[in-house]
C-alpha positions as CSV (number, residue, x, y, z in Angstrom):
1,M,52.7,54.2,-2.1
2,L,52.7,55.5,1.5
3,V,49.7,53.4,2.2
4,H,51.7,50.3,1.1
5,V,54.8,51.0,3.1
6,T,52.8,52.1,6.2
7,G,50.8,48.9,6.1
8,L,54.0,46.9,5.9
9,L,55.5,48.6,9.0
10,L,52.3,48.4,11.0
11,F,51.6,44.8,10.2
12,A,55.1,43.7,11.0
13,S,55.2,45.5,14.3
14,W,51.9,44.0,15.5
15,A,52.5,40.5,14.0
16,F,55.1,39.5,16.6
17,G,57.7,41.7,15.0
18,G,57.4,39.5,11.9
19,G,59.0,36.7,14.0
20,A,56.5,34.0,13.1
21,D,56.8,32.0,9.9
22,W,53.3,33.0,8.7
23,A,54.1,36.7,9.4
24,R,57.3,36.5,7.4
25,F,55.3,35.0,4.5
26,L,52.7,37.7,4.6
27,I,55.3,40.4,4.9
28,S,57.1,39.0,1.9
29,G,53.8,38.8,-0.1
30,W,52.6,42.3,0.8
31,G,56.1,43.8,0.3
32,S,56.3,42.2,-3.1
33,L,53.7,44.7,-4.3
34,G,56.5,47.2,-3.8
35,L,58.0,46.0,-7.1
36,L,54.9,47.3,-8.9
37,V,55.3,50.6,-7.2
38,T,59.0,50.6,-8.2
39,L,58.2,50.0,-11.9
40,A,55.4,52.6,-11.9
41,A,57.7,55.2,-10.3
42,L,60.5,54.5,-12.8
43,R,58.0,54.8,-15.7
44,S,56.7,58.0,-14.2
45,R,60.3,59.4,-14.1
46,V,60.8,58.5,-17.7
47,T,57.5,60.2,-18.7
48,R,58.7,63.4,-16.9
49,G,62.0,63.3,-18.7
50,E,64.0,62.6,-15.5
51,S,67.1,60.4,-15.7
52,L,67.1,56.9,-14.3
53,R,70.8,56.8,-13.9
54,Q,70.9,57.6,-10.2
55,P,68.2,55.3,-8.9
56,L,69.4,52.4,-11.0
57,F,73.0,53.1,-9.8
58,W,71.8,53.0,-6.2
59,L,69.9,49.7,-6.9
60,S,72.8,48.0,-8.6
61,P,74.4,46.5,-5.5
62,V,71.1,44.9,-4.5
63,L,70.6,43.6,-8.1
64,A,74.1,42.1,-8.0
65,F,73.4,40.6,-4.5
66,N,70.3,39.0,-6.0
67,G,72.4,37.6,-8.8
68,L,74.8,36.1,-6.3
69,V,72.1,34.5,-4.2
70,L,70.1,33.1,-7.2
71,L,73.3,31.7,-8.7
72,S,74.1,30.0,-5.4
73,C,70.7,28.4,-5.5
74,L,71.6,26.7,-8.8
75,N,74.8,25.3,-7.2
76,P,73.8,23.6,-3.8
77,S,76.6,22.2,-1.7
78,F,74.4,20.1,0.6
79,T,71.8,17.4,-0.3
80,E,68.8,16.2,1.7
81,R,69.1,12.7,3.2
82,V,66.5,10.7,5.3
83,F,67.8,9.4,8.6
84,S,65.5,7.7,11.1
85,G,62.5,9.3,9.5
86,Q,64.1,12.8,9.7
87,I,65.2,14.9,6.7
88,L,68.8,16.0,7.3
89,L,71.3,17.8,5.2
90,A,74.6,16.2,4.2
91,Q,77.5,18.1,2.8
92,T,78.3,16.7,-0.6
93,G,80.1,19.7,-2.1
94,A,79.0,22.0,-4.9
95,V,79.2,20.9,-8.5
96,H,81.1,24.1,-9.3
97,P,83.2,25.0,-6.2
98,A,84.5,28.2,-7.6
99,L,81.0,29.7,-8.0
100,P,78.5,30.8,-5.3
101,S,76.8,28.0,-3.6
102,T,74.3,27.4,-0.8
103,A,73.6,24.8,1.8
104,H,69.9,24.9,1.2
105,A,68.4,26.6,-1.9
106,A,64.8,26.9,-0.6
107,T,66.0,28.7,2.5
108,S,68.1,31.1,0.5
109,R,65.2,31.9,-1.8
110,E,63.0,32.5,1.2
111,H,65.4,34.9,2.8
112,L,66.0,36.7,-0.5
113,W,62.3,37.1,-1.1
114,L,61.8,38.7,2.3
115,F,64.9,41.0,1.9
116,D,63.9,42.2,-1.6
117,A,60.3,42.8,-0.5
118,I,61.4,45.0,2.4
119,Y,64.2,46.8,0.6
120,L,62.2,47.7,-2.5
121,S,59.2,48.8,-0.5
122,C,61.4,51.2,1.5
123,F,63.5,52.3,-1.5
124,N,60.2,53.5,-3.1
125,L,60.3,56.4,-0.7
126,V,63.2,57.8,-2.8
127,L,61.4,57.1,-6.1
128,A,57.9,58.2,-5.3
129,I,57.8,60.8,-2.5
130,R,58.1,64.4,-3.8
131,R,57.1,66.4,-0.7
132,R,58.9,66.6,2.7
133,Q,55.5,67.0,4.4
134,A,54.5,63.5,3.3
135,L,57.7,62.1,4.8
136,R,57.0,63.9,8.1
137,V,53.4,62.6,8.2
138,F,54.6,59.1,7.6
139,L,57.2,59.4,10.4
140,L,54.6,60.7,12.7
141,V,52.4,57.7,12.0
142,A,55.4,55.3,12.6
143,V,56.4,57.0,15.9
144,G,52.8,57.1,17.0
145,N,52.5,53.4,16.4
146,A,55.6,52.7,18.4
147,M,54.2,54.8,21.3
148,V,51.0,52.8,21.2
149,L,53.1,49.6,21.3
150,S,55.0,51.0,24.2
151,V,51.9,51.6,26.2
152,F,50.5,48.2,25.3
153,G,53.8,46.5,26.3
154,T,54.1,48.4,29.5
155,F,50.6,47.5,30.8
156,Q,51.1,43.9,29.5
157,R,54.4,43.7,31.4
158,L,52.8,44.9,34.6
159,T,49.5,43.0,34.5
160,S,50.0,39.7,32.7
161,D,52.3,36.9,31.6
162,G,52.5,36.3,27.9
163,L,52.0,38.1,24.6
164,Y,48.7,39.9,23.9
165,F,48.0,39.9,27.6
166,G,48.6,36.2,28.1
167,H,46.5,35.0,25.1
168,V,49.7,33.9,23.3
169,A,52.5,32.0,25.1
170,S,55.9,33.5,24.4
171,P,58.7,31.2,23.4
172,N,61.1,33.7,25.0
173,A,60.9,34.9,28.6
174,R,62.2,38.3,27.7
175,Y,59.5,39.5,25.3
176,F,57.9,42.9,25.1
177,A,54.7,44.3,23.6
178,T,54.2,42.1,20.5
179,F,57.9,41.3,20.0
180,V,59.1,37.8,21.0
181,Y,62.6,39.0,21.8
182,G,63.3,42.0,24.0
183,N,66.5,42.9,22.2
184,H,64.7,43.1,18.9
185,W,62.1,45.4,20.5
186,A,65.0,47.5,21.8
187,A,66.5,47.9,18.3
188,Y,63.1,48.8,17.0
189,V,62.7,51.5,19.7
190,V,66.1,53.0,19.0
191,L,65.1,53.6,15.4
192,L,61.7,55.1,16.2
193,A,63.1,57.1,19.2
194,A,65.6,58.6,16.8
195,A,62.8,59.6,14.4
196,C,60.9,61.0,17.4
197,L,63.9,63.2,18.4
198,G,64.3,64.4,14.8
199,L,60.6,65.4,14.7
200,I,60.9,67.1,18.0
201,Y,63.7,69.3,16.8
202,Y,62.0,70.0,13.5
203,Y,58.9,71.3,15.2
204,A,60.9,73.1,17.9
205,G,62.7,75.0,15.2
206,R,59.5,76.1,13.6
207,A,57.8,77.2,16.8
208,A,58.0,80.9,17.7
209,D,59.6,81.9,21.0
210,G,57.5,80.9,23.9
211,Q,55.0,79.0,21.8
212,L,56.4,75.5,22.2
213,H,53.3,74.5,24.2
214,Q,51.2,75.1,21.1
215,S,53.3,72.7,19.0
216,P,53.7,68.9,19.1
217,V,57.0,69.3,20.9
218,I,55.8,68.7,24.5
219,L,53.7,65.6,23.4
220,G,56.7,64.4,21.5
221,I,59.0,64.7,24.5
222,F,56.6,62.6,26.7
223,G,56.3,60.1,23.9
224,L,60.1,59.9,23.6
225,L,60.5,59.2,27.3
226,L,57.8,56.5,27.1
227,L,59.7,54.9,24.3
228,A,63.0,55.2,26.2
229,L,61.7,53.4,29.2
230,T,60.7,50.3,27.4
231,P,64.1,48.6,26.6
232,L,64.7,48.6,30.4
233,L,61.3,47.0,31.0
234,A,62.1,44.5,28.3
235,G,65.3,43.5,30.1
236,S,67.5,44.5,27.2
237,R,70.9,45.7,28.6
238,A,72.4,46.6,25.3
239,G,69.2,48.3,24.2
240,T,69.0,50.4,27.3
241,L,72.6,51.5,26.7
242,L,71.8,52.5,23.1
243,V,68.8,54.5,24.2
244,V,70.9,56.3,26.8
245,V,73.5,57.1,24.1
246,L,70.7,58.4,21.9
247,L,69.1,60.5,24.6
248,G,72.5,61.8,25.5
249,M,73.0,63.0,22.0
250,G,69.6,64.7,22.1
251,L,70.4,66.4,25.4
252,V,73.7,67.8,24.2
253,H,71.9,69.0,21.1
254,A,69.2,70.7,23.2
255,L,71.8,72.4,25.5
256,R,73.7,73.7,22.4
257,R,70.6,75.1,20.9
258,I,69.6,76.8,24.2
259,R,73.1,78.3,24.5
260,R,73.1,79.6,20.9
261,R,69.7,81.2,21.4
262,Q,70.9,82.8,24.7
263,Q,74.0,84.2,23.0
264,H,71.8,85.8,20.3
265,G,69.8,87.4,23.1
266,S,66.5,85.9,22.0
267,T,65.5,84.2,25.2
268,S,66.8,83.2,28.7
269,G,68.3,79.8,29.0
270,V,67.4,79.3,32.7
271,L,63.9,77.9,32.3
272,P,64.7,75.6,29.4
273,V,67.7,74.1,31.2
274,A,65.7,73.7,34.4
275,G,62.9,72.0,32.4
276,L,65.4,69.6,30.8
277,I,66.9,68.7,34.2
278,L,63.5,68.2,35.8
279,T,62.4,66.0,32.9
280,A,65.5,63.9,33.1
281,I,65.1,63.4,36.8
282,C,61.4,62.4,36.4
283,A,62.3,60.0,33.6
284,L,65.1,58.4,35.6
285,G,62.8,58.1,38.6
286,A,60.1,56.4,36.5
287,A,62.6,54.0,35.0
288,V,63.9,53.0,38.4
289,Y,60.4,52.6,39.8
290,L,58.9,50.6,36.9
291,G,62.0,48.6,36.1
292,R,63.4,47.8,39.5
293,A,62.4,44.2,39.4
294,V,63.7,43.7,35.8
295,V,67.0,45.5,36.7
296,Q,67.5,43.3,39.7
297,E,66.7,40.2,37.7
298,R,69.1,41.2,34.9
299,W,71.8,42.0,37.3
300,Q,71.6,38.6,38.8
301,D,71.6,37.1,35.3
302,T,74.7,39.1,34.4
303,Q,76.5,37.8,37.5
304,G,75.5,34.3,36.8
305,Q,76.5,34.5,33.1
306,W,79.8,36.0,34.0
307,Q,80.5,33.2,36.5
308,S,79.4,30.5,34.1
309,G,81.7,31.9,31.4
310,L,79.0,33.0,28.9
311,L,81.3,35.7,27.6
312,N,83.9,33.1,26.7
313,E,81.1,31.1,25.1
314,R,80.0,34.1,23.0
315,L,83.6,34.7,21.9
316,K,83.9,31.1,21.0
317,L,80.8,31.4,18.9
318,Y,82.3,34.4,17.1
319,S,85.5,32.4,16.5
320,D,83.5,29.5,15.0
321,T,81.5,31.9,12.8
322,W,84.8,33.6,11.6
323,H,86.1,30.1,10.9
324,L,83.2,29.4,8.6
325,A,83.6,32.8,6.9
326,V,87.3,32.3,6.1
327,E,86.6,28.8,4.9
328,K,84.5,30.3,2.0
329,P,85.6,33.9,1.9
330,G,84.4,34.7,-1.6
331,F,80.7,33.9,-1.5
332,G,80.0,32.2,1.8
333,W,77.8,29.2,2.6
334,G,74.5,30.5,1.3
335,F,72.1,33.2,2.3
336,G,70.1,32.2,5.4
337,S,72.1,29.0,5.9
338,Y,74.0,29.9,9.1
339,D,72.1,27.6,11.4
340,K,72.6,24.6,9.1
341,V,76.3,25.1,8.3
342,L,77.2,25.8,12.0
343,Q,76.4,22.2,12.6
344,L,79.6,21.3,10.7
345,I,81.4,22.8,13.7
346,R,78.8,22.3,16.4
347,P,76.7,19.3,15.6
348,R,73.5,19.0,17.5
349,P,72.6,15.6,19.1
350,L,69.5,14.0,17.7
351,E,68.0,13.3,21.1
352,A,64.7,15.1,21.8
353,N,65.8,16.3,25.2
354,R,69.1,17.8,24.4
355,Q,71.1,20.6,26.0
356,Y,70.6,23.6,23.7
357,E,72.6,26.3,25.3
358,H,75.6,25.9,23.1
359,S,73.8,25.4,19.8
360,Y,72.7,28.6,17.9
361,V,70.4,29.6,15.2
362,D,72.0,33.0,14.8
363,A,75.6,34.2,15.2
364,H,74.6,37.0,17.6
365,S,76.6,39.2,15.2
366,D,74.9,40.2,12.0
367,W,78.2,41.3,10.5
368,L,79.9,38.0,11.2
369,Q,76.9,36.0,10.1
370,S,76.8,38.0,6.8
371,L,80.4,37.1,6.1
372,A,79.7,33.4,6.8
373,E,76.5,33.3,4.7
374,V,77.3,35.5,1.6
375,G,81.1,36.0,2.0
376,F,83.1,39.2,1.6
377,T,81.6,39.7,-1.8
378,G,77.9,39.6,-0.7
379,T,78.7,41.6,2.5
380,A,80.5,44.3,0.4
381,L,77.4,44.5,-1.9
382,L,75.1,45.0,1.2
383,I,77.5,47.8,2.4
384,L,77.4,49.5,-1.0
385,S,73.6,49.4,-0.9
386,V,73.9,51.8,2.0
387,L,77.0,53.8,1.0
388,W,76.0,54.7,-2.5
389,P,72.7,56.4,-1.6
390,L,74.3,57.9,1.4
391,L,77.2,59.4,-0.5
392,G,75.2,60.1,-3.7
393,S,72.7,62.2,-1.8
394,R,75.3,64.0,0.2
395,A,73.1,63.3,3.2
396,L,76.0,63.4,5.7
397,R,77.0,66.9,4.5
398,F,73.6,68.6,4.2
399,A,71.4,66.7,6.8
400,G,69.3,68.9,9.0
401,P,68.1,67.7,12.5
402,L,65.4,65.3,11.2
403,P,67.5,63.3,8.7
404,A,70.5,63.5,11.0
405,Y,68.7,61.7,13.8
406,L,67.2,59.2,11.4
407,L,70.7,58.4,10.1
408,G,72.1,58.4,13.7
409,G,69.5,55.8,14.7
410,C,70.6,53.7,11.7
411,G,74.2,54.1,12.7
412,L,73.5,52.8,16.2
413,I,71.8,49.7,14.9
414,L,74.7,49.0,12.6
415,L,77.0,49.1,15.6
416,Y,74.6,47.0,17.6
417,A,74.6,44.4,14.8
418,G,78.2,43.7,15.6
419,V,77.2,42.0,18.9
420,E,73.6,41.1,18.3
421,F,71.2,40.1,15.4
422,P,68.7,42.9,15.0
423,F,68.4,42.3,11.3
424,A,67.0,38.9,11.9
425,N,63.8,40.6,12.9
426,P,61.6,41.8,9.9
427,A,60.1,44.7,11.8
428,V,63.6,46.0,12.7
429,M,64.7,45.6,9.1
430,I,61.7,47.5,7.9
431,A,62.2,50.3,10.4
432,F,65.9,50.5,9.5
433,W,65.4,50.9,5.8
434,L,62.4,53.2,6.2
435,S,64.5,55.5,8.5
436,F,67.4,55.3,6.1
437,F,65.6,56.1,2.9
438,S,63.3,58.7,4.6
439,A,66.5,60.5,5.6
440,I,68.0,60.2,2.1
441,Q,64.9,61.5,0.3
442,Y,64.4,64.3,2.9
443,V,67.8,65.6,2.2
444,R,67.3,65.3,-1.6
445,L,64.0,67.2,-1.4
446,S,65.6,69.9,0.9
447,S,68.4,70.3,-1.7
448,R,65.9,70.7,-4.5
449,T,64.0,73.3,-2.5
450,R,67.2,75.3,-1.9
451,R,68.0,75.2,-5.6
452,E,64.6,76.4,-6.6
453,R,65.0,79.4,-4.3
């Protein structure tokens, strides 16, 4: 099972973050094998005499979401028409207006296949993993892969122009490593940096006094700083801010641990605090040195965007998206159909050389886009797919450092999704659900260990 989900994460991260159509297809296909793992795990639980009530209850929002999307595919509201040799969509209205409908059934099925393949593959961590050590090994592999990508991306940024050291032209000027869009890379880094922080505190807690140099902690700190530098190199302003917030949380945690140990008289806090300050200064210096050109470029971009009214344009896009959402509040316009139905408000000219700045494929807000695509009903089901495992496992109450940081990273990405579209990237989606269900299962296994004692 771990081989399957690890392969999913590694492939998506190296295949342009899953951004290419062929990569999405392969991710969906490989991830679909997760259904077999799910069925085998459920059968194994029945064989051991364990109840299926909790896992099925946790899966019920996703099953209901599938029902909503599949029902919408049977009730299309747009039909294909040929105009000047091009296949275009024309709004003809759904046959059953009160039921869920979609603008394009094929697109909705495609998006649902990808979502299910990723979600089930990651949910299998809860069903099949029975040892915390296995989860830690998996997280170490995931973080190690992110570090390799960070090194790859940093050298690529400094020495060449284009993906894979110039062998593949990037459609976006702000790419990093194998990710076409720097903001998607930044979201991916936040999730893996959170996992790295959690692992650092886990191994630091297990190391004897004065024996940190013999544990993976020092290597983890250097890896964390390497990860933290990359959103700046990628030119991601919001991503850099998220990493700063995450590192700030980690620094406060470290200072509190040092103070607590000092109060118990186990060790002096002078050297650890001095080490943290020195590390922070070195990291800041490296960031300024390596990212000075990017920072200057992004500062000029920000000034130009402010003067050109890009903020007002983004707010207008949010307003248009909200307008779509309230027009069909129950079930939305169809899963994955945002770019198509937005043309009802912002029609694109048919000319080949058109001005594209004010036409969008994504809403730049996953939350608003979800309301527009699947309505308040579908969005509520997606929220429940997070809330029910979170509350049912009591992860917020009993989380130790490792699951707490995993959930903290997920929380930052959910906030980020209010002003960007991280979940449009399959690699980010995989990293999010893997972090989430790793945290849930880690807490469950920890609770089981406490009960057995």
